[in-house]
C-alpha positions as CSV (number, residue, x, y, z in Angstrom):
1,X,11.1,-5.4,9.3
2,X,13.7,-7.5,9.7
3,X,14.0,-11.4,7.8
4,X,15.7,-13.1,10.7
5,X,12.6,-12.4,12.8
6,X,10.6,-13.7,10.0
7,X,8.8,-10.2,9.3
8,X,8.0,-9.2,5.7
9,X,11.0,-7.7,3.4
10,X,8.7,-8.3,0.6
11,X,7.0,-5.0,-0.3
12,X,7.7,-2.4,-2.1
13,X,9.0,-3.4,-6.3
14,X,12.5,-4.8,-12.4
15,X,10.7,-7.3,-14.1
16,X,12.5,-8.2,-17.2
17,X,9.4,-9.9,-18.6
18,X,6.7,-7.4,-17.9
19,X,8.5,-4.6,-19.6
20,X,9.1,-2.7,-16.5
21,X,12.1,-0.3,-16.5
22,X,14.9,-1.5,-14.2
23,X,17.6,0.5,-12.4
24,X,21.3,-0.3,-12.9
25,X,24.3,0.5,-10.5
26,X,27.6,1.0,-11.6
27,X,29.0,1.0,-8.2
28,X,32.0,-2.0,-8.0
29,X,30.8,-3.0,-12.1
30,X,34.2,-4.6,-12.5
31,X,35.1,-5.0,-9.1
32,X,35.7,-8.5,-7.9
33,X,35.2,-10.1,-11.4
34,X,37.8,-12.2,-11.3
35,X,37.3,-13.4,-7.8
36,X,33.9,-13.9,-8.5
37,X,34.5,-17.0,-11.0
38,X,35.4,-19.2,-7.8
39,X,32.9,-18.9,-4.8
40,X,29.7,-21.1,-4.1
41,X,26.5,-19.8,-4.4
42,X,23.9,-19.9,-1.4
43,X,20.4,-20.8,-2.3
44,X,17.0,-22.5,-1.4
45,X,16.7,-26.2,-2.3
46,X,13.5,-25.4,-4.0
47,X,15.4,-22.8,-6.0
48,X,17.9,-24.9,-7.2
49,X,15.6,-27.5,-8.3
50,X,13.5,-25.6,-10.6
51,X,16.4,-23.7,-12.4
52,X,19.9,-25.8,-12.0
53,X,20.3,-25.8,-15.6
54,X,19.7,-22.0,-15.7
55,X,22.3,-21.3,-12.8
56,X,24.9,-23.6,-14.7
57,X,24.5,-21.7,-17.5
58,X,25.3,-18.4,-16.0
59,X,27.9,-19.1,-13.4
60,X,29.5,-22.3,-15.0
61,X,31.3,-24.6,-12.3
62,X,30.1,-22.9,-9.3
63,X,28.8,-25.6,-6.4
64,X,25.5,-24.7,-4.8
65,X,25.0,-24.5,-0.9
66,X,21.3,-25.3,-0.2
67,X,19.0,-24.3,2.3
68,X,16.4,-27.3,2.5
69,X,13.8,-28.2,5.1
70,X,16.2,-30.5,6.8
71,X,18.8,-27.8,7.1
72,X,21.8,-26.6,5.4
73,X,23.6,-29.1,2.9
74,X,27.2,-27.7,2.1
75,X,29.6,-25.5,3.8
76,X,29.4,-21.6,4.0
77,X,33.2,-21.0,4.4
78,X,33.5,-20.7,0.2
79,X,29.9,-19.1,-0.2
80,X,30.2,-15.6,-2.1
81,X,26.8,-15.1,-3.5
82,X,23.4,-15.6,-1.8
83,X,20.0,-15.1,-3.0
84,X,17.3,-14.7,-0.5
85,X,14.4,-16.2,-2.8
86,X,10.6,-15.8,-1.9
87,X,10.3,-19.7,-1.2
88,X,12.4,-18.8,1.9
89,X,9.7,-16.4,3.6
90,X,8.9,-16.3,6.2
91,X,9.6,-19.7,7.7
92,X,13.0,-20.1,6.7
93,X,13.9,-16.7,6.5
94,X,15.8,-16.2,9.8
95,X,17.8,-19.7,8.9
96,X,18.6,-18.0,5.7
97,X,19.8,-14.7,6.7
98,X,21.8,-16.2,9.9
99,X,23.7,-18.4,7.1
100,X,24.3,-15.6,4.9
101,X,25.7,-13.4,8.0
102,X,27.7,-16.6,8.7
103,X,29.4,-16.9,5.5
104,X,32.4,-14.8,6.0
105,X,33.4,-14.6,2.0
106,X,30.1,-13.5,1.2
107,X,30.7,-10.7,-1.6
108,X,27.0,-10.5,-2.9
109,X,23.6,-10.8,-1.9
110,X,20.2,-10.7,-4.1
111,X,16.7,-10.5,-2.2
112,X,13.5,-11.5,-3.9
113,X,12.1,-8.0,-2.1
114,X,11.8,-5.0,-3.4
115,X,12.5,-2.9,-0.2
116,X,15.9,-3.4,1.8
117,X,15.0,-0.7,4.2
118,X,15.6,-3.6,6.9
119,X,18.6,-3.2,9.3
120,X,20.1,-6.7,8.2
121,X,20.7,-5.3,4.8
122,X,22.5,-2.0,6.5
123,X,24.6,-4.5,8.2
124,X,25.5,-6.6,5.2
125,X,26.3,-3.2,3.2
126,X,28.5,-2.2,6.3
127,X,30.4,-5.4,6.1
128,X,31.3,-4.5,2.6
129,X,28.7,-7.4,0.9
130,X,27.1,-5.6,-2.1
131,X,23.0,-5.9,-2.0
132,X,20.6,-5.8,-5.1
133,X,17.0,-6.1,-4.7
134,X,14.0,-7.2,-7.2
135,X,12.4,-3.9,-7.6
136,X,9.1,-4.3,-10.2
137,X,8.8,-7.7,-9.3
138,X,5.8,-7.5,-7.5
139,X,4.5,-4.6,-8.9
140,X,1.7,-5.9,-10.7
141,X,0.5,-8.1,-7.7
142,X,0.8,-5.1,-5.4
143,X,-1.1,-3.0,-7.8
144,X,-3.8,-5.4,-7.7
145,X,-3.8,-5.7,-4.1
146,X,-4.5,-1.9,-4.0
147,X,-6.9,-2.1,-6.8
148,X,-9.1,-5.1,-4.9
149,X,-8.9,-2.5,-1.9
150,X,-10.4,0.1,-3.8
151,X,-13.2,-1.7,-5.1
152,X,-13.9,-3.4,-1.5
153,X,-14.0,0.4,-0.1
154,X,-16.3,1.5,-2.8
155,X,-18.7,-1.6,-2.7
156,X,-18.5,-1.6,1.4
157,X,-17.5,-5.4,0.8
158,X,-16.8,-5.9,4.6
159,X,-20.6,-4.3,5.3
160,X,-22.1,-7.0,2.5
161,X,-19.8,-9.9,4.3
162,X,-21.0,-9.1,7.4
163,X,-24.8,-9.0,6.1
164,X,-24.3,-12.3,4.4
165,X,-23.1,-14.0,7.6
166,X,-26.5,-12.2,9.6
167,X,-28.8,-13.2,7.0
168,X,-29.3,-10.0,6.5
169,X,-30.9,-8.4,3.0
170,X,-29.4,-5.1,2.9
171,X,-29.5,-2.7,-0.1
172,X,-27.5,0.4,-0.6
173,X,-26.2,2.6,-3.2
174,X,-22.4,1.9,-3.9
175,X,-20.0,4.4,-4.7
176,X,-18.7,4.9,-8.4
177,X,-15.2,4.7,-9.0
178,X,-16.0,6.3,-12.5
179,X,-15.2,9.8,-12.0
180,X,-13.5,9.7,-8.8
181,X,-10.0,11.3,-8.0
182,X,-7.3,9.0,-7.3
183,X,-4.2,10.3,-5.7
184,X,-1.3,8.2,-5.8
185,X,1.7,8.9,-3.5
186,X,4.7,7.4,-5.2
187,X,5.4,6.5,-9.3
188,X,7.7,3.6,-9.0
189,X,6.8,0.4,-10.4
190,X,4.0,-0.1,-8.0
191,X,2.4,3.4,-8.3
192,X,2.7,3.5,-12.1
193,X,0.8,0.1,-12.5
194,X,-1.8,1.6,-10.0
195,X,-2.4,4.6,-12.2
196,X,-2.6,2.4,-15.4
197,X,-5.4,0.5,-13.7
198,X,-7.2,3.7,-12.2
199,X,-7.8,5.2,-15.4
200,X,-8.9,2.0,-16.9
201,X,-11.5,2.4,-14.5
202,X,-12.3,5.8,-15.8
203,X,-10.7,7.5,-12.6
204,X,-9.2,10.7,-12.5
205,X,-5.6,9.9,-11.7
206,X,-3.0,11.9,-10.1
207,X,0.4,10.9,-8.7
208,X,2.9,12.3,-6.8
209,X,6.7,12.2,-7.1
210,X,9.9,13.8,-6.3
211,X,10.2,14.9,-9.8
212,X,8.0,14.5,-12.7
213,X,9.5,12.7,-15.8
214,X,6.7,13.4,-18.4
215,X,6.4,9.9,-19.6
216,X,4.0,9.0,-16.4
217,X,0.5,7.6,-17.4
218,X,-1.3,10.2,-15.4
219,X,-1.2,14.0,-14.4
220,X,2.1,14.1,-11.9
221,X,2.7,16.6,-9.2
222,X,5.7,17.0,-7.3
223,X,5.6,15.7,-3.5
224,X,5.5,19.4,-2.2
225,X,2.0,19.4,-3.2
226,X,1.3,16.5,-1.0
227,X,-1.5,18.5,0.7
228,X,-3.1,20.0,-2.3
229,X,-3.7,16.2,-3.7
230,X,-5.1,15.2,-0.4
231,X,-7.5,17.8,-0.4
232,X,-9.0,16.9,-3.6
233,X,-8.5,13.0,-3.6
234,X,-11.3,10.5,-2.8
235,X,-9.0,7.5,-2.7
236,X,-5.3,8.0,-2.0
237,X,-3.0,5.0,-2.4
238,X,0.4,5.0,-1.0
239,X,3.0,3.3,-2.3
240,X,6.0,5.0,-0.8
241,X,9.4,3.2,0.1
242,X,10.4,4.4,3.9
243,X,13.1,6.7,4.1
244,X,14.1,9.6,6.6
245,X,12.0,11.9,4.6
246,X,9.0,9.8,4.1
247,X,8.7,8.1,7.9
248,X,5.4,9.1,9.4
249,X,4.8,11.6,6.3
250,X,0.7,10.8,6.6
251,X,0.3,12.2,9.9
252,X,-2.6,14.0,11.9
253,X,-2.3,17.1,9.7
254,X,-2.4,15.2,6.2
255,X,-6.0,13.5,7.4
256,X,-7.2,16.6,8.3
257,X,-6.7,18.1,4.8
258,X,-8.6,14.8,3.4
259,X,-12.0,14.7,2.3
260,X,-14.4,13.2,5.2
261,X,-15.6,10.6,2.5
262,X,-12.1,9.8,1.3
263,X,-10.4,6.8,1.9
264,X,-6.8,5.8,2.3
265,X,-5.1,2.3,1.1
266,X,-1.3,2.0,2.3
267,X,0.8,-0.8,0.3
268,X,4.0,0.5,0.6
269,X,5.8,0.7,3.9
270,X,3.8,0.7,7.3
271,X,6.4,3.4,8.4
272,X,5.2,6.1,6.0
273,X,1.9,6.5,8.1
274,X,1.3,7.7,11.9
275,X,-1.0,5.0,13.1
276,X,-1.9,6.5,16.3
277,X,-3.2,9.6,14.1
278,X,-4.8,7.2,11.4
279,X,-6.7,5.4,14.5
280,X,-8.2,8.8,15.7
281,X,-9.0,10.1,12.3
282,X,-11.0,6.8,11.7
283,X,-12.8,6.7,15.0
284,X,-13.5,10.5,14.8
285,X,-14.8,10.3,11.1
286,X,-11.9,12.6,9.7
287,X,-11.7,10.2,6.9
288,X,-14.0,7.6,5.8
289,X,-12.3,4.3,5.8
290,X,-8.8,2.7,5.2
291,X,-7.3,-0.5,3.9
292,X,-3.9,-1.6,4.8
293,X,-1.5,-4.1,3.9
294,X,1.5,-2.6,5.8
295,X,2.2,-1.8,9.5
296,X,4.6,0.3,11.6
297,X,4.9,-3.1,13.7
298,X,4.6,-6.3,11.9
299,X,3.3,-8.8,12.5
300,X,0.2,-6.1,13.7
301,X,0.1,-6.6,17.6
302,X,-2.8,-8.2,18.8
303,X,-3.8,-5.0,20.7
304,X,-3.7,-2.9,18.0
305,X,-7.1,-1.1,17.6
306,X,-6.8,-1.3,13.9
307,X,-8.4,-4.8,13.9
308,X,-11.4,-4.0,15.5
309,X,-12.3,-0.8,13.5
310,X,-15.2,-1.7,11.5
311,X,-14.0,1.2,8.4
312,X,-10.7,-0.8,8.4
313,X,-9.5,-3.6,5.9
314,X,-6.4,-5.4,7.6
315,X,-4.4,-7.6,5.5
316,X,-1.0,-9.2,6.6
317,X,1.7,-7.5,4.3
318,X,1.0,-10.1,1.3
319,X,0.1,-7.6,-1.6
320,X,3.3,-9.0,-3.6
321,X,3.4,-12.6,-2.2
322,X,2.5,-14.5,-5.5
323,X,3.9,-17.2,-7.2
324,X,4.4,-14.8,-10.3
325,X,6.2,-12.0,-8.2
326,X,8.7,-14.8,-6.9
327,X,9.3,-15.8,-10.6
328,X,10.1,-12.2,-11.5
329,X,12.6,-11.9,-8.8
330,X,14.4,-14.9,-9.9
331,X,14.6,-13.8,-13.4
332,X,15.8,-10.6,-12.0
333,X,18.4,-12.8,-9.5
334,X,19.6,-14.6,-12.7
335,X,19.8,-11.8,-14.6
336,X,22.3,-10.5,-12.2
337,X,24.3,-13.8,-11.8
338,X,25.6,-13.3,-15.5
339,X,26.0,-9.9,-14.8
340,X,28.2,-10.6,-11.4
341,X,30.2,-13.1,-13.2
342,X,31.3,-10.9,-16.2
343,X,31.9,-8.0,-13.9
344,X,29.3,-6.0,-15.4
345,X,27.0,-3.8,-13.4
346,X,24.1,-5.1,-11.7
347,X,20.3,-4.3,-11.7
348,X,18.9,-2.8,-8.7
349,X,22.3,-2.4,-6.6
350,X,22.0,-0.8,-3.3
351,X,24.2,2.3,-2.6
352,X,26.1,1.9,0.6
353,X,25.4,5.1,1.3
354,X,21.9,5.6,0.5
355,X,19.7,6.5,3.1
356,X,16.8,3.9,1.9
357,X,15.5,2.3,-0.8
358,X,13.6,4.6,-3.2
359,X,12.0,1.4,-4.7
360,X,8.6,3.5,-5.6
361,X,9.0,7.1,-5.7
């Protein structure tokens, strides 16, 4: 999902102001600390306007190169730091990424997104640029998106809207969430927030992650028990990162394990689901319904059958696209900016050898 082609790099999850724990990397913690006192910072004009004083406080004396509506203000020659902020997305994402790739002295880029599985981030890493992300910044917003879908499917909100448009008064019994089993695939910041809300809705919550830590807000199983969980869950929320291990993890065999009246909600990464197998499962009644905010190809092609299936809710990868999420991402960048200048370790830094970003596992 390349930001340079204006597809979405925003999903997936460190929110200092909300108490979400953040990962720190020791990689390169002191490297370049002296050089980090001179180069300029590539930022959006809007971010500079909102945070000029804080930027100067964290990195005194550094000039700004600004991406504005009318183009780039300043030279890329001395750019050492770049922040791909949420106000650049999606319209100015291609311009920002082209500028970052053209900055020959770029040493570190921070992105407002949680996931950095896009090829452009791998390219930066291969060029020796340090990359950090905003894992956790959009966790609450994406969790709310998942729960909104949960409620909409339980109450058949699409059907009720269709009845309203047809001036049709149709009463039907809604499905209870109380007592229903909610399976959550991935217990990173998003999955943990979904688990907390699910419990407040009086659901029976079971989460899956690679290894239980003991501090989860719900019963937790390891990923080896995926099929066991699918067999008992009434609702399955996928909040997984995209890695070689999770690519098309949810396939036809998984859907066959699910209850016929179960529903799938995907707010993690589209590539985690085999969409062709999902379409068949939905058409054939193997599962009841799905709500999807992420897709294998984005934007979702106009000829995708998912658009027209009556038991599918399609939303355009906007679960984490909120002002509060962008604010949290900015807070993480500013914290990291101070750390970079001091030569300290960065929050949420990506390892150059990592297979994928484990933003929510």
